[in-house]
C-alpha positions in Angstrom: 176.3 126.5 -65.7 173.0 127.9 -64.3 173.9 126.5 -60.9 177.3 128.3 -60.9 175.6 131.5 -62.1 173.1 131.3 -59.2 175.9 130.7 -56.7 177.8 133.7 -58.0 174.7 135.9 -57.7 174.0 134.7 -54.1 177.6 135.3 -53.2 177.6 138.9 -54.6 174.2 139.6 -52.8 175.4 138.3 -49.4 178.7 140.2 -49.9 176.7 143.4 -50.5 174.5 142.7 -47.4 177.4 142.1 -45.1 179.3 145.1 -46.5 176.2 147.3 -45.9 175.8 146.0 -42.4 179.4 146.7 -41.6 179.1 150.2 -42.9 175.9 150.9 -41.0 177.5 149.6 -37.8 180.6 151.8 -38.2 178.5 154.8 -39.0 176.3 154.1 -36.0 179.4 153.9 -33.7 180.7 157.2 -35.0 177.3 158.8 -34.5 177.1 157.6 -31.0 180.6 159.0 -30.3 179.5 162.3 -31.9 176.4 162.3 -29.7 178.5 161.5 -26.6 180.9 164.4 -27.5 178.0 166.7 -28.1 176.4 165.9 -24.8 179.8 166.4 -23.1 180.1 169.9 -24.7 176.5 170.7 -23.7 177.2 169.6 -20.1 180.3 171.8 -20.0 178.3 174.7 -21.3 175.6 174.2 -18.7 178.1 174.0 -15.9 179.7 177.3 -17.1 176.4 179.1 -17.3 175.5 177.8 -13.8 178.7 179.3 -12.3 178.0 182.7 -13.9 174.5 182.7 -12.4 175.8 182.0 -8.9 178.3 184.8 -9.2 175.5 187.3 -10.0 173.5 186.6 -6.9 175.6 188.8 -4.7 173.7 191.9 -3.5 175.2 195.3 -2.8 175.1 196.5 0.8 172.9 199.5 1.4 174.4 202.8 2.5 173.9 204.2 6.0 172.9 207.9 5.9 171.5 210.7 8.1 168.4 212.5 6.8 165.8 215.1 7.8 162.5 213.7 9.1 159.6 213.0 6.9 155.9 213.1 7.9 155.4 209.9 5.9 156.5 207.1 8.2 156.2 204.4 5.5 158.6 202.2 3.7 159.6 202.8 0.1 160.2 199.4 -1.5 162.9 201.0 -3.6 164.7 202.7 -0.7 168.5 202.5 -1.2 169.5 203.8 2.2 169.6 202.7 5.8 169.1 205.2 8.6 167.6 205.9 12.0 163.9 205.8 10.8 161.8 204.2 8.1 160.4 207.1 6.1 159.5 208.3 2.6 159.7 211.5 0.7 157.9 212.3 -2.6 161.2 213.8 -3.9 164.6 212.9 -2.7 167.3 215.6 -2.4 170.6 216.0 -0.6 171.8 219.3 0.9 174.1 221.3 -1.3 176.0 222.5 1.8 178.9 220.3 3.0 179.3 220.0 6.7 178.4 217.9 9.8 174.7 216.9 9.3 172.3 219.6 10.3 168.6 220.0 9.7 167.4 223.4 8.2 166.0 225.9 10.6 163.0 228.2 10.2 163.9 231.4 8.5 165.1 233.0 5.2 167.9 232.0 2.8 169.4 235.5 3.0 168.7 235.9 6.7 171.0 236.6 9.6 173.5 233.9 10.4 173.5 232.4 13.9 176.1 233.8 16.3 178.0 230.5 16.6 178.0 228.9 13.1 179.1 225.3 12.9 182.7 224.6 11.7 182.6 223.2 8.2 183.7 219.5 7.9 184.2 217.2 5.1 181.7 214.8 3.5 181.5 211.3 4.8 179.3 208.4 3.7 178.3 205.4 5.5 177.2 202.0 4.2 175.9 198.9 6.0 179.4 198.1 4.9 180.8 201.5 3.7 180.7 205.4 4.3 182.6 208.4 2.7 183.7 212.2 2.5 184.9 215.4 0.8 187.0 218.4 1.9 188.8 221.8 1.9 192.3 222.6 3.2 194.8 225.4 3.7 197.9 226.2 1.6 200.2 227.1 4.5 200.4 228.8 7.8 201.4 232.2 6.3 198.6 232.2 3.7 194.9 232.8 4.6 193.7 231.3 1.3 192.1 227.9 1.5 193.2 225.1 -0.8 190.9 222.2 -1.7 191.7 219.1 -3.6 189.9 220.7 -6.5 192.7 223.2 -6.6 195.2 220.4 -7.0 193.4 219.2 -10.2 195.4 219.5 -13.4 194.9 222.8 -15.1 193.2 224.6 -12.2 194.5 227.6 -10.4 194.1 228.6 -6.7 191.1 230.9 -6.4 191.7 234.4 -5.1 190.2 235.2 -1.7 186.9 237.2 -2.1 186.3 240.3 0.0 184.1 239.7 3.0 180.5 241.0 2.7 179.2 243.3 5.3 176.9 241.8 7.9 173.2 242.2 7.5 171.2 244.4 9.8 170.4 243.0 13.2 166.7 243.2 12.4 167.0 240.7 9.5 165.1 237.4 9.9 167.1 234.3 11.0 169.0 232.3 8.4 167.0 229.3 7.4 164.2 228.0 5.2 160.5 228.7 5.1 159.8 225.0 5.7 162.6 224.5 8.2 162.2 223.3 11.7 161.2 225.8 14.4 163.8 224.5 17.0 166.7 224.8 14.5 168.7 227.7 13.1 170.7 228.1 9.9 170.7 226.2 6.6 170.8 222.4 6.1 174.1 220.6 5.7 175.1 217.1 5.0 178.4 215.1 5.1 177.1 212.0 3.5 178.5 211.2 0.0 175.3 210.3 -1.8 175.3 209.6 -5.6 172.5 209.9 -8.1 170.4 212.2 -5.8 169.9 215.8 -6.9 171.2 218.7 -4.7 168.6 220.7 -2.8 168.0 222.9 0.2 167.5 219.9 2.5 168.6 216.3 2.8 165.4 214.3 2.2 166.1 210.5 1.6 163.9 207.5 1.6 165.3 205.3 4.3 164.8 202.0 6.1 165.4 201.7 9.9 168.7 200.1 10.6 169.2 198.5 14.1 172.9 199.2 14.2 172.5 202.8 13.0 173.5 204.3 16.4 176.9 202.5 16.4 177.7 203.6 12.9 176.6 207.2 13.7 178.9 207.3 16.7 181.8 206.2 14.6 181.1 208.9 12.0 180.9 211.6 14.7 184.3 210.6 16.0 185.8 210.4 12.5 184.7 213.9 11.7 187.1 215.2 14.4 190.1 213.8 12.6 189.4 213.3 8.9 189.4 217.1 8.1 192.8 217.7 9.8 194.3 214.6 8.2 193.2 215.5 4.7 194.4 219.1 5.1 197.9 217.9 6.0 198.0 215.6 3.0 196.7 218.3 0.6 199.4 220.6 2.0 202.1 218.0 1.3 200.8 217.5 -2.3 200.7 221.3 -2.9 204.3 221.8 -1.7 205.7 219.0 -3.9 203.9 220.4 -6.9 201.9 217.2 -7.6 198.5 217.4 -9.2 195.6 215.0 -9.4 193.0 214.3 -12.1 190.0 216.7 -12.0 186.3 215.9 -11.7 187.0 212.5 -10.1 185.7 210.9 -6.9 188.8 209.4 -5.2 187.5 206.6 -2.9 189.5 204.8 -0.3 187.7 201.7 1.0 188.8 200.3 4.3 187.9 197.1 6.1 188.2 197.5 9.9 188.2 194.6 12.4 187.2 195.4 16.0 187.4 193.3 19.1 184.5 193.0 21.7 185.8 196.1 23.5 185.7 198.2 20.3 189.5 198.3 19.9 190.9 198.3 16.4 192.5 194.9 15.7 193.6 195.6 12.1 192.8 197.9 9.1 192.9 196.6 5.5 192.7 198.8 2.4 190.1 197.0 0.2 190.2 199.7 -2.5 192.8 202.5 -3.0 191.9 206.0 -4.1 195.0 206.0 -6.3 196.6 208.7 -4.2 198.7 207.4 -1.4 198.3 210.4 0.8 194.5 210.0 0.8 194.7 206.4 1.7 197.1 207.3 4.6 194.7 210.0 5.8 191.8 207.5 5.9 193.8 205.0 8.0 195.2 207.7 10.3 191.7 209.1 10.9 190.4 205.7 12.0 193.4 205.0 14.2 193.0 208.4 15.9 189.2 208.1 16.3 189.3 204.6 17.8 188.5 202.7 19.9 184.7 202.5 19.4 183.3 201.0 22.6 180.3 198.7 22.9 180.0 197.2 19.4 176.6 195.6 19.1 176.6 191.9 20.0 174.7 191.1 16.8 177.7 192.3 14.8 180.2 190.0 16.7 181.4 186.8 15.1 184.1 184.7 16.9 184.8 187.7 19.2 185.3 190.1 16.3 183.2 192.6 14.3 184.1 193.6 10.7 182.9 196.8 9.2 183.7 198.6 6.0 184.1 202.3 5.6 184.7 204.5 2.6 186.3 207.9 2.3 185.6 210.1 -0.7 187.5 213.2 -1.9 186.2 215.2 -4.8 188.7 217.0 -7.0 
């Protein structure tokens, strides 16, 4: 009897041991699977984070500008602009007057205007891969009132022409600034579209010398001859049709231009639309009329082609 009882106890004990071993094995297998799944999820998350980091490594191109000369020929590590010279100002400003770039002459703000004032042009900006502009235009041939894109903004009315002021006496000092340049006349002007820089009497920007500045500057000078006329025609069309545009907005048309080794325009692509078809058309027309652009720098050529980007900005 005792022998049968002992056998029964041993059987129960071994059954419990085997059962426990089986359960532990199953649990271990499930845990290993969970761990494998967990590692897979972690790897996927790591891969996703890695892709995001790579996308954030792209740097924005610096803008190409024209600026008045500084006595400090030193590099500002935070300089956001490329230009003819490396220079630094204690306080950056951009001229409040819109027009082809002009350094301020020596004189007084309320002084006598030069006999042959420069014709006003629209603002352009250049970038190592993009520049831009702003403008005024006429309502029609019969009207002497000027219409700007600001007049096309919703809720705005065309300003009435102001009576011309009488000219100052001939003995008045020349128009300019006290700290202007001796060999210049008139007030400073600028056609670069520069953001986040306060307006002032002169264009004083911290810049870094750009080896292709001369080529970009030649392009900008040629564009100035056509952009104003093109934009006036488009504004005229919008005004006649009664269309209006949103006010207080910068409408930017970004173009990508491909040139051959002779400077001929191979193609023009619109990378970013201003949202107004007429403005995009004006930008393309201006480039086609201004081209070709001879002698592109050899350093810009790749497989016989040079690709540049240019932006046109109109303020409403």
